[in-house]
N, C-alpha and C positions, 0 to 999 in steps of 0.2 A: 664461459664463466656461469656457474649455476648459483642462483640465489635461493636460499631455503628460508621459508617462513615457518616459525613455530606457531602452531595453533594451540590455543588454550588461554588460561588466565594466569596472571602473575600472582605471586604470593600476597602482595600488597592489595590487589583487587579482591582477592578472596577474603582477606581479613577485614576489609572495609564492608563487604556485604554481610559478613558474620556479625560485625558490630551493629550495623543497621538493624538486622533481624533481632538481635538481643535487645536493643532499645525499644523496638516496636512491641516485642512480646512482654516486656516489663510494663509498658503502658496498658496493654490489654489486661494483664493480671490485676493491676490496680483498679481498673474500671470494673472488672468482674466482682471484686471484693465489695465495692460500693453497691453494686446491683444486688448482691447477696443480702446485705444489710437491709436494703429497701424491701426485698422480698420477705424477709423474716418479719419486719415491722408490718407489712401488709397482712401477713397471716395472723399476727397478734391482734390487729384491729378487727379482722374478719371474725376470729374466734371470740373476741370480746363482744362484738355485736350479736353474734349467734347466741352466746350464753345469755345476754341481756334479753333477747327475744324470747328464749325459753322461760326465763324468769317472769317476764311479763305475761306470757300465756298462762303459766301456772298460777300467777297471782290473780288472774281474772276468772279462772275456772272454778265453779262450785260456789260462787257467791262470797266466800271468805278466803283470805289468803292462806294458803297451805303452809305448814311448817316444813322447814328443811330437815332432812334426815342425813346423818352421817358427817356433815360438815358444819357443825354448829359452833365450834370454837372460833375465836377471832383469828382472822387470817389463815383459815384452814385451806389446805390444798383442794382445788376443785375436784381432784381425782378421788377424794374421800366422800363426795356426795353420792347418796344412794336414793334420793327421792326429794320431792314427789315427782311422779310421772317421768317426763323426759329429762329432768335434772340429772338423773342417773347417767345420762350420756356425756356429762361433763368429764367423766374419766377418760374419754377419748381426746379431750382438748389438752394439748401439751405445748409448752413454749418450744419453738423450733430450735433454740440454740443452747438450751441448758437442761440438765437433769437435776439441777440443784434444788434448793429449798423453796418453799412458797414465798411469794412477795409479802412483805410487811411494810408498815409506814416508814421504816428506816432503810429499806432496800435502796442500794445505790448502783445496782447493776442488774443484768438479766436474771430473772427468777421465774419459777413456775407460777401459773395463774393461781390466785387465792380468792376466797370468798369470805365476806364478813356480813353478818346480818343481825341487826339489833332485834332481839326477840325471836331470833331464828326463824323468821318468816320470809317467804320469797319476795313479797312486795317491797321490803326495805333492804334487800340484799345488794351488796356491791361487789363487783368483780375487780380485782386489782391486777395490773399488768405493767410491764416496763418496756418502753420504746427506746431503741438504740439511737435513732435519729428522729428529727421532726417528721411527722407523717400525718396525713388526714386532718390537718388543721391543729394538731397537738404538738407540743414541744417534746424534745427528747426527755426521757425520765419516767418517773412513776406516775401512773394514772389509775383512775377508777371509772367504772361505768355502772349506773344503777339499772334497775329493772325497767325504767322508762326510756333507756337508751341515752341518758344524759351523761356526758363525760364531766368529771371533776378533775381539776389539775392541782 
């Protein structure tokens, strides 16, 4: 009498393994989405700090605060700034998740960085940006940073 053994997996075993892989992959996808939001907010904070630093440098050069050029209207997109000096580099600063309109005081979602300056001077300019989640000690939502690097909520 010869006994034969079938080698391999049963259909049930294969289905269980496929189900486990599916559950694990969905957990990974959810985790990656959260990481993407954190990365976008980190870039926003970095961009805002860099623009505030440029404004601070331009405000202290030459004895008197220089006038902004190109972005003198309230809540103008930073991409429209043409000067003075390194302020023209603001055109390279873009919100990582939207190609939409510039941030305003009523913005309730992601928006492009905007600049507002009373008297159109660099020393009193404020950069407006939107955070998707709390980051860097700031809550989620709309924020501004001034030329001195101070955040307003």
